[in-house]
mmCIF file of the N, C-alpha and C atoms, coordinates in Angstrom:
data_MODEL
# 
_entry.id   MODEL 
# 
loop_
_atom_site.group_PDB 
_atom_site.id 
_atom_site.type_symbol 
_atom_site.label_atom_id 
_atom_site.label_alt_id 
_atom_site.label_comp_id 
_atom_site.label_asym_id 
_atom_site.label_entity_id 
_atom_site.label_seq_id 
_atom_site.pdbx_PDB_ins_code 
_atom_site.Cartn_x 
_atom_site.Cartn_y 
_atom_site.Cartn_z 
_atom_site.occupancy 
_atom_site.B_iso_or_equiv 
_atom_site.pdbx_formal_charge 
_atom_site.auth_seq_id 
_atom_site.auth_comp_id 
_atom_site.auth_asym_id 
_atom_site.auth_atom_id 
_atom_site.pdbx_PDB_model_num 
ATOM 1   N N  . MET A 1 1  ? -23.655 -8.664  11.737 1.00 0.00 ? 1  MET A N  1 
ATOM 2   C CA . MET A 1 1  ? -22.201 -8.054  11.542 1.00 0.00 ? 1  MET A CA 1 
ATOM 3   C C  . MET A 1 1  ? -21.968 -9.035  10.140 1.00 0.00 ? 1  MET A C  1 
ATOM 4   N N  . ALA A 1 2  ? -21.515 -8.122  8.969  1.00 0.00 ? 2  ALA A N  1 
ATOM 5   C CA . ALA A 1 2  ? -21.217 -9.020  7.851  1.00 0.00 ? 2  ALA A CA 1 
ATOM 6   C C  . ALA A 1 2  ? -19.825 -10.041 8.055  1.00 0.00 ? 2  ALA A C  1 
ATOM 7   N N  . THR A 1 3  ? -20.029 -10.741 7.117  1.00 0.00 ? 3  THR A N  1 
ATOM 8   C CA . THR A 1 3  ? -18.729 -11.635 7.128  1.00 0.00 ? 3  THR A CA 1 
ATOM 9   C C  . THR A 1 3  ? -17.907 -11.239 6.025  1.00 0.00 ? 3  THR A C  1 
ATOM 10  N N  . LYS A 1 4  ? -16.639 -11.219 6.523  1.00 0.00 ? 4  LYS A N  1 
ATOM 11  C CA . LYS A 1 4  ? -15.591 -10.766 5.664  1.00 0.00 ? 4  LYS A CA 1 
ATOM 12  C C  . LYS A 1 4  ? -14.901 -11.859 4.684  1.00 0.00 ? 4  LYS A C  1 
ATOM 13  N N  . ILE A 1 5  ? -14.974 -11.622 3.585  1.00 0.00 ? 5  ILE A N  1 
ATOM 14  C CA . ILE A 1 5  ? -14.599 -12.608 2.296  1.00 0.00 ? 5  ILE A CA 1 
ATOM 15  C C  . ILE A 1 5  ? -13.221 -12.327 2.001  1.00 0.00 ? 5  ILE A C  1 
ATOM 16  N N  . PRO A 1 6  ? -12.009 -13.357 2.484  1.00 0.00 ? 6  PRO A N  1 
ATOM 17  C CA . PRO A 1 6  ? -10.866 -13.320 2.659  1.00 0.00 ? 6  PRO A CA 1 
ATOM 18  C C  . PRO A 1 6  ? -10.191 -12.787 1.163  1.00 0.00 ? 6  PRO A C  1 
ATOM 19  N N  . VAL A 1 7  ? -10.857 -13.373 0.198  1.00 0.00 ? 7  VAL A N  1 
ATOM 20  C CA . VAL A 1 7  ? -10.365 -12.910 -1.091 1.00 0.00 ? 7  VAL A CA 1 
ATOM 21  C C  . VAL A 1 7  ? -10.408 -11.292 -1.224 1.00 0.00 ? 7  VAL A C  1 
ATOM 22  N N  . ALA A 1 8  ? -11.503 -10.827 -1.086 1.00 0.00 ? 8  ALA A N  1 
ATOM 23  C CA . ALA A 1 8  ? -11.884 -9.539  -1.324 1.00 0.00 ? 8  ALA A CA 1 
ATOM 24  C C  . ALA A 1 8  ? -10.944 -8.640  -0.016 1.00 0.00 ? 8  ALA A C  1 
ATOM 25  N N  . GLN A 1 9  ? -10.533 -9.111  1.138  1.00 0.00 ? 9  GLN A N  1 
ATOM 26  C CA . GLN A 1 9  ? -9.550  -8.291  1.795  1.00 0.00 ? 9  GLN A CA 1 
ATOM 27  C C  . GLN A 1 9  ? -8.296  -8.420  1.388  1.00 0.00 ? 9  GLN A C  1 
ATOM 28  N N  . THR A 1 10 ? -7.796  -9.435  0.833  1.00 0.00 ? 10 THR A N  1 
ATOM 29  C CA . THR A 1 10 ? -6.703  -9.688  0.189  1.00 0.00 ? 10 THR A CA 1 
ATOM 30  C C  . THR A 1 10 ? -6.416  -8.373  -1.040 1.00 0.00 ? 10 THR A C  1 
ATOM 31  N N  . ARG A 1 11 ? -7.470  -8.828  -1.880 1.00 0.00 ? 11 ARG A N  1 
ATOM 32  C CA . ARG A 1 11 ? -7.537  -7.666  -2.927 1.00 0.00 ? 11 ARG A CA 1 
ATOM 33  C C  . ARG A 1 11 ? -7.607  -6.042  -2.579 1.00 0.00 ? 11 ARG A C  1 
ATOM 34  N N  . MET A 1 12 ? -8.137  -5.818  -1.425 1.00 0.00 ? 12 MET A N  1 
ATOM 35  C CA . MET A 1 12 ? -8.319  -4.287  -1.134 1.00 0.00 ? 12 MET A CA 1 
ATOM 36  C C  . MET A 1 12 ? -7.383  -3.897  -0.417 1.00 0.00 ? 12 MET A C  1 
ATOM 37  N N  . PHE A 1 13 ? -6.566  -4.692  0.499  1.00 0.00 ? 13 PHE A N  1 
ATOM 38  C CA . PHE A 1 13 ? -5.590  -4.549  1.513  1.00 0.00 ? 13 PHE A CA 1 
ATOM 39  C C  . PHE A 1 13 ? -4.257  -5.187  1.422  1.00 0.00 ? 13 PHE A C  1 
ATOM 40  N N  . GLY A 1 14 ? -4.129  -6.221  0.529  1.00 0.00 ? 14 GLY A N  1 
ATOM 41  C CA . GLY A 1 14 ? -2.544  -6.886  0.460  1.00 0.00 ? 14 GLY A CA 1 
ATOM 42  C C  . GLY A 1 14 ? -1.908  -6.268  -0.563 1.00 0.00 ? 14 GLY A C  1 
ATOM 43  N N  . ASN A 1 15 ? -0.537  -5.910  -0.149 1.00 0.00 ? 15 ASN A N  1 
ATOM 44  C CA . ASN A 1 15 ? 0.359   -5.333  -0.994 1.00 0.00 ? 15 ASN A CA 1 
ATOM 45  C C  . ASN A 1 15 ? 0.025   -3.936  -1.510 1.00 0.00 ? 15 ASN A C  1 
ATOM 46  N N  . VAL A 1 16 ? -0.865  -3.139  -0.685 1.00 0.00 ? 16 VAL A N  1 
ATOM 47  C CA . VAL A 1 16 ? -0.953  -1.696  -1.113 1.00 0.00 ? 16 VAL A CA 1 
ATOM 48  C C  . VAL A 1 16 ? -0.464  -0.753  0.176  1.00 0.00 ? 16 VAL A C  1 
ATOM 49  N N  . PHE A 1 17 ? 0.147   0.074   -0.703 1.00 0.00 ? 17 PHE A N  1 
ATOM 50  C CA . PHE A 1 17 ? 0.775   1.100   0.262  1.00 0.00 ? 17 PHE A CA 1 
ATOM 51  C C  . PHE A 1 17 ? 0.463   2.443   -0.138 1.00 0.00 ? 17 PHE A C  1 
ATOM 52  N N  . ILE A 1 18 ? 0.567   3.252   0.728  1.00 0.00 ? 18 ILE A N  1 
ATOM 53  C CA . ILE A 1 18 ? 0.232   4.707   0.421  1.00 0.00 ? 18 ILE A CA 1 
ATOM 54  C C  . ILE A 1 18 ? 1.290   5.836   0.804  1.00 0.00 ? 18 ILE A C  1 
ATOM 55  N N  . CYS A 1 19 ? 1.694   6.847   -0.144 1.00 0.00 ? 19 CYS A N  1 
ATOM 56  C CA . CYS A 1 19 ? 2.800   7.716   0.176  1.00 0.00 ? 19 CYS A CA 1 
ATOM 57  C C  . CYS A 1 19 ? 2.425   8.516   1.314  1.00 0.00 ? 19 CYS A C  1 
ATOM 58  N N  . ARG A 1 20 ? 3.448   8.687   2.152  1.00 0.00 ? 20 ARG A N  1 
ATOM 59  C CA . ARG A 1 20 ? 3.276   9.532   3.337  1.00 0.00 ? 20 ARG A CA 1 
ATOM 60  C C  . ARG A 1 20 ? 3.109   11.158  3.203  1.00 0.00 ? 20 ARG A C  1 
ATOM 61  N N  . ASP A 1 21 ? 3.590   11.333  2.139  1.00 0.00 ? 21 ASP A N  1 
ATOM 62  C CA . ASP A 1 21 ? 3.725   12.772  1.499  1.00 0.00 ? 21 ASP A CA 1 
ATOM 63  C C  . ASP A 1 21 ? 2.306   13.321  0.773  1.00 0.00 ? 21 ASP A C  1 
ATOM 64  N N  . CYS A 1 22 ? 2.160   12.602  -0.142 1.00 0.00 ? 22 CYS A N  1 
ATOM 65  C CA . CYS A 1 22 ? 0.820   13.021  -0.940 1.00 0.00 ? 22 CYS A CA 1 
ATOM 66  C C  . CYS A 1 22 ? -0.172  11.885  -1.001 1.00 0.00 ? 22 CYS A C  1 
ATOM 67  N N  . ASN A 1 23 ? -0.260  10.927  -0.422 1.00 0.00 ? 23 ASN A N  1 
ATOM 68  C CA . ASN A 1 23 ? -1.214  9.722   0.041  1.00 0.00 ? 23 ASN A CA 1 
ATOM 69  C C  . ASN A 1 23 ? -1.712  9.344   -1.533 1.00 0.00 ? 23 ASN A C  1 
ATOM 70  N N  . LYS A 1 24 ? -0.748  9.046   -2.210 1.00 0.00 ? 24 LYS A N  1 
ATOM 71  C CA . LYS A 1 24 ? -0.941  8.128   -3.394 1.00 0.00 ? 24 LYS A CA 1 
ATOM 72  C C  . LYS A 1 24 ? -0.759  6.611   -3.406 1.00 0.00 ? 24 LYS A C  1 
ATOM 73  N N  . LYS A 1 25 ? -2.048  5.828   -3.683 1.00 0.00 ? 25 LYS A N  1 
ATOM 74  C CA . LYS A 1 25 ? -1.885  4.479   -3.652 1.00 0.00 ? 25 LYS A CA 1 
ATOM 75  C C  . LYS A 1 25 ? -1.063  3.829   -4.320 1.00 0.00 ? 25 LYS A C  1 
ATOM 76  N N  . ILE A 1 26 ? -0.036  2.834   -3.902 1.00 0.00 ? 26 ILE A N  1 
ATOM 77  C CA . ILE A 1 26 ? 0.651   1.995   -4.843 1.00 0.00 ? 26 ILE A CA 1 
ATOM 78  C C  . ILE A 1 26 ? 0.635   0.655   -4.463 1.00 0.00 ? 26 ILE A C  1 
ATOM 79  N N  . ARG A 1 27 ? 0.497   -0.249  -5.215 1.00 0.00 ? 27 ARG A N  1 
ATOM 80  C CA . ARG A 1 27 ? 0.163   -1.590  -5.261 1.00 0.00 ? 27 ARG A CA 1 
ATOM 81  C C  . ARG A 1 27 ? 1.798   -2.084  -5.469 1.00 0.00 ? 27 ARG A C  1 
ATOM 82  N N  . THR A 1 28 ? 2.272   -2.826  -4.785 1.00 0.00 ? 28 THR A N  1 
ATOM 83  C CA . THR A 1 28 ? 3.686   -3.632  -4.796 1.00 0.00 ? 28 THR A CA 1 
ATOM 84  C C  . THR A 1 28 ? 4.116   -4.312  -3.724 1.00 0.00 ? 28 THR A C  1 
ATOM 85  N N  . GLN A 1 29 ? 5.235   -5.145  -3.770 1.00 0.00 ? 29 GLN A N  1 
ATOM 86  C CA . GLN A 1 29 ? 5.385   -6.217  -2.726 1.00 0.00 ? 29 GLN A CA 1 
ATOM 87  C C  . GLN A 1 29 ? 6.180   -5.269  -1.563 1.00 0.00 ? 29 GLN A C  1 
ATOM 88  N N  . MET A 1 30 ? 5.864   -5.978  -0.297 1.00 0.00 ? 30 MET A N  1 
ATOM 89  C CA . MET A 1 30 ? 6.682   -5.409  0.757  1.00 0.00 ? 30 MET A CA 1 
ATOM 90  C C  . MET A 1 30 ? 7.967   -5.318  0.640  1.00 0.00 ? 30 MET A C  1 
ATOM 91  N N  . VAL A 1 31 ? 8.741   -6.380  0.118  1.00 0.00 ? 31 VAL A N  1 
ATOM 92  C CA . VAL A 1 31 ? 10.252  -6.289  -0.001 1.00 0.00 ? 31 VAL A CA 1 
ATOM 93  C C  . VAL A 1 31 ? 10.676  -5.084  -0.783 1.00 0.00 ? 31 VAL A C  1 
ATOM 94  N N  . ARG A 1 32 ? 10.210  -4.908  -1.672 1.00 0.00 ? 32 ARG A N  1 
ATOM 95  C CA . ARG A 1 32 ? 10.656  -3.901  -2.499 1.00 0.00 ? 32 ARG A CA 1 
ATOM 96  C C  . ARG A 1 32 ? 10.372  -2.330  -1.890 1.00 0.00 ? 32 ARG A C  1 
ATOM 97  N N  . ILE A 1 33 ? 9.218   -2.158  -0.987 1.00 0.00 ? 33 ILE A N  1 
ATOM 98  C CA . ILE A 1 33 ? 9.169   -0.969  -0.321 1.00 0.00 ? 33 ILE A CA 1 
ATOM 99  C C  . ILE A 1 33 ? 10.374  -1.127  0.752  1.00 0.00 ? 33 ILE A C  1 
ATOM 100 N N  . LEU A 1 34 ? 10.686  -2.088  1.282  1.00 0.00 ? 34 LEU A N  1 
ATOM 101 C CA . LEU A 1 34 ? 11.685  -1.978  2.333  1.00 0.00 ? 34 LEU A CA 1 
ATOM 102 C C  . LEU A 1 34 ? 13.159  -1.770  1.899  1.00 0.00 ? 34 LEU A C  1 
ATOM 103 N N  . ALA A 1 35 ? 13.368  -2.404  0.701  1.00 0.00 ? 35 ALA A N  1 
ATOM 104 C CA . ALA A 1 35 ? 14.515  -2.118  0.083  1.00 0.00 ? 35 ALA A CA 1 
ATOM 105 C C  . ALA A 1 35 ? 14.802  -0.534  -0.448 1.00 0.00 ? 35 ALA A C  1 
ATOM 106 N N  . GLY A 1 36 ? 13.696  0.032   -0.768 1.00 0.00 ? 36 GLY A N  1 
ATOM 107 C CA . GLY A 1 36 ? 13.807  1.544   -1.050 1.00 0.00 ? 36 GLY A CA 1 
ATOM 108 C C  . GLY A 1 36 ? 13.809  1.654   -2.651 1.00 0.00 ? 36 GLY A C  1 
ATOM 109 N N  . LYS A 1 37 ? 13.466  0.556   -3.242 1.00 0.00 ? 37 LYS A N  1 
ATOM 110 C CA . LYS A 1 37 ? 13.208  0.416   -4.875 1.00 0.00 ? 37 LYS A CA 1 
ATOM 111 C C  . LYS A 1 37 ? 12.202  0.920   -5.417 1.00 0.00 ? 37 LYS A C  1 
ATOM 112 N N  . ILE A 1 38 ? 11.220  1.282   -4.640 1.00 0.00 ? 38 ILE A N  1 
ATOM 113 C CA . ILE A 1 38 ? 9.869   2.171   -5.057 1.00 0.00 ? 38 ILE A CA 1 
ATOM 114 C C  . ILE A 1 38 ? 9.848   3.399   -4.672 1.00 0.00 ? 38 ILE A C  1 
ATOM 115 N N  . ARG A 1 39 ? 9.640   4.271   -5.738 1.00 0.00 ? 39 ARG A N  1 
ATOM 116 C CA . ARG A 1 39 ? 9.437   5.745   -5.741 1.00 0.00 ? 39 ARG A CA 1 
ATOM 117 C C  . ARG A 1 39 ? 8.275   6.129   -6.082 1.00 0.00 ? 39 ARG A C  1 
ATOM 118 N N  . CYS A 1 40 ? 7.607   7.238   -5.360 1.00 0.00 ? 40 CYS A N  1 
ATOM 119 C CA . CYS A 1 40 ? 6.124   7.680   -5.508 1.00 0.00 ? 40 CYS A CA 1 
ATOM 120 C C  . CYS A 1 40 ? 6.060   8.131   -7.080 1.00 0.00 ? 40 CYS A C  1 
ATOM 121 N N  . PRO A 1 41 ? 5.192   7.865   -7.604 1.00 0.00 ? 41 PRO A N  1 
ATOM 122 C CA . PRO A 1 41 ? 5.325   8.507   -9.049 1.00 0.00 ? 41 PRO A CA 1 
ATOM 123 C C  . PRO A 1 41 ? 4.959   10.019  -8.887 1.00 0.00 ? 41 PRO A C  1 
ATOM 124 N N  . ARG A 1 42 ? 4.156   10.319  -7.753 1.00 0.00 ? 42 ARG A N  1 
ATOM 125 C CA . ARG A 1 42 ? 3.678   11.579  -7.920 1.00 0.00 ? 42 ARG A CA 1 
ATOM 126 C C  . ARG A 1 42 ? 4.532   12.752  -7.383 1.00 0.00 ? 42 ARG A C  1 
ATOM 127 N N  . CYS A 1 43 ? 5.125   12.519  -6.291 1.00 0.00 ? 43 CYS A N  1 
ATOM 128 C CA . CYS A 1 43 ? 6.123   13.263  -5.707 1.00 0.00 ? 43 CYS A CA 1 
ATOM 129 C C  . CYS A 1 43 ? 7.262   12.738  -5.348 1.00 0.00 ? 43 CYS A C  1 
ATOM 130 N N  . GLY A 1 44 ? 7.822   11.622  -5.481 1.00 0.00 ? 44 GLY A N  1 
ATOM 131 C CA . GLY A 1 44 ? 9.268   11.215  -5.741 1.00 0.00 ? 44 GLY A CA 1 
ATOM 132 C C  . GLY A 1 44 ? 9.899   10.520  -4.793 1.00 0.00 ? 44 GLY A C  1 
ATOM 133 N N  . ARG A 1 45 ? 9.210   10.738  -3.521 1.00 0.00 ? 45 ARG A N  1 
ATOM 134 C CA . ARG A 1 45 ? 9.567   10.152  -2.116 1.00 0.00 ? 45 ARG A CA 1 
ATOM 135 C C  . ARG A 1 45 ? 9.509   8.791   -1.953 1.00 0.00 ? 45 ARG A C  1 
ATOM 136 N N  . HIS A 1 46 ? 10.478  8.351   -1.077 1.00 0.00 ? 46 HIS A N  1 
ATOM 137 C CA . HIS A 1 46 ? 10.502  6.721   -0.732 1.00 0.00 ? 46 HIS A CA 1 
ATOM 138 C C  . HIS A 1 46 ? 9.736   6.393   0.520  1.00 0.00 ? 46 HIS A C  1 
ATOM 139 N N  . ALA A 1 47 ? 8.694   7.115   1.161  1.00 0.00 ? 47 ALA A N  1 
ATOM 140 C CA . ALA A 1 47 ? 8.286   6.943   2.339  1.00 0.00 ? 47 ALA A CA 1 
ATOM 141 C C  . ALA A 1 47 ? 6.705   6.569   2.014  1.00 0.00 ? 47 ALA A C  1 
ATOM 142 N N  . PHE A 1 48 ? 6.433   5.304   2.650  1.00 0.00 ? 48 PHE A N  1 
ATOM 143 C CA . PHE A 1 48 ? 5.211   4.738   2.421  1.00 0.00 ? 48 PHE A CA 1 
ATOM 144 C C  . PHE A 1 48 ? 4.937   4.103   3.693  1.00 0.00 ? 48 PHE A C  1 
ATOM 145 N N  . ARG A 1 49 ? 3.645   3.728   3.878  1.00 0.00 ? 49 ARG A N  1 
ATOM 146 C CA . ARG A 1 49 ? 2.776   3.108   4.917  1.00 0.00 ? 49 ARG A CA 1 
ATOM 147 C C  . ARG A 1 49 ? 2.083   2.323   4.211  1.00 0.00 ? 49 ARG A C  1 
ATOM 148 N N  . PRO A 1 50 ? 1.669   1.231   5.069  1.00 0.00 ? 50 PRO A N  1 
ATOM 149 C CA . PRO A 1 50 ? 0.712   0.342   4.504  1.00 0.00 ? 50 PRO A CA 1 
ATOM 150 C C  . PRO A 1 50 ? -0.749  0.944   4.709  1.00 0.00 ? 50 PRO A C  1 
ATOM 151 N N  . VAL A 1 51 ? -1.655  0.542   3.901  1.00 0.00 ? 51 VAL A N  1 
ATOM 152 C CA . VAL A 1 51 ? -3.076  1.004   3.938  1.00 0.00 ? 51 VAL A CA 1 
ATOM 153 C C  . VAL A 1 51 ? -3.778  0.441   5.152  1.00 0.00 ? 51 VAL A C  1 
ATOM 154 N N  . LYS A 1 52 ? -4.753  1.390   5.772  1.00 0.00 ? 52 LYS A N  1 
ATOM 155 C CA . LYS A 1 52 ? -5.256  0.876   6.977  1.00 0.00 ? 52 LYS A CA 1 
ATOM 156 C C  . LYS A 1 52 ? -6.642  0.254   6.631  1.00 0.00 ? 52 LYS A C  1 
ATOM 157 N N  . LYS A 1 53 ? -6.781  -1.055  7.509  1.00 0.00 ? 53 LYS A N  1 
ATOM 158 C CA . LYS A 1 53 ? -8.245  -1.187  7.147  1.00 0.00 ? 53 LYS A CA 1 
ATOM 159 C C  . LYS A 1 53 ? -9.269  -0.979  8.053  1.00 0.00 ? 53 LYS A C  1 
ATOM 160 N N  . LYS A 1 54 ? -10.493 -0.327  7.401  1.00 0.00 ? 54 LYS A N  1 
ATOM 161 C CA . LYS A 1 54 ? -11.460 0.363   8.261  1.00 0.00 ? 54 LYS A CA 1 
ATOM 162 C C  . LYS A 1 54 ? -12.555 -0.793  8.806  1.00 0.00 ? 54 LYS A C  1 
# 
């Protein structure tokens, strides 16, 4: 089994969110997502989810 590198895990999954409507990836801080300040550039919605680790 491969060893996971923490720096790579943070780069790939840290502060990355996906729009629930159009699946656009956005990299921003969790605080801004929870405050509703971030809007999807593609569809304009405010609904995001964290990216899933595979």
